[in-house]
C-alpha positions as CSV (number, residue, x, y, z in Angstrom):
1,M,54.1,109.4,167.0
2,G,56.5,112.4,167.0
3,Q,57.9,114.9,169.4
4,V,56.2,117.4,171.8
5,F,57.7,120.8,172.3
6,L,56.9,123.6,174.8
7,G,55.7,126.7,173.0
8,L,54.0,130.0,173.7
9,S,50.7,131.2,172.4
10,P,50.4,134.7,171.0
11,G,49.1,135.7,174.4
12,G,52.1,134.3,176.3
13,R,50.5,131.0,177.6
14,R,52.6,127.9,177.6
15,V,51.3,125.3,175.2
16,A,52.3,121.8,174.0
17,V,53.1,121.7,170.3
18,K,53.2,118.2,168.8
19,A,55.2,117.6,165.6
20,V,54.0,114.3,164.0
21,R,56.4,112.1,162.0
22,A,55.7,112.3,158.3
23,D,55.3,108.5,157.9
24,I,52.6,108.4,160.5
25,A,50.8,111.5,159.2
26,A,50.5,109.8,155.8
27,E,48.7,106.8,157.2
28,P,45.1,106.3,156.4
29,G,42.9,107.4,159.3
30,F,45.6,109.4,161.0
31,R,43.8,112.7,160.9
32,E,40.7,111.1,162.5
33,R,42.8,109.5,165.3
34,F,44.6,112.8,165.9
35,R,41.3,114.7,166.0
36,R,40.0,112.3,168.7
37,E,43.2,112.9,170.7
38,V,42.8,116.6,170.6
39,E,39.1,116.3,171.7
40,A,40.2,114.1,174.6
41,A,42.9,116.6,175.6
42,R,40.4,119.4,175.7
43,R,38.2,117.4,178.1
44,V,41.1,116.8,180.6
45,G,42.3,119.5,182.9
46,G,44.7,119.8,185.8
47,F,48.2,121.0,186.6
48,W,50.1,118.5,184.5
49,T,47.9,118.8,181.4
50,P,48.6,121.8,179.1
51,P,45.6,123.5,177.6
52,T,44.9,123.1,173.9
53,W,45.1,126.2,171.8
54,P,43.2,127.9,170.5
55,G,40.7,127.3,173.2
């Protein structure tokens, strides 16, 4: 789908930043699938799962 980078929030927290490939982002339905992915990530917690931001 793309690449994931380690970033910092304005408050200094480590966050995952996903850069999606342009060809995939242009696909019909992509935004809905990505929205569901973000919702799922917000429900998961633990040491190996970075928090979503803002959140």
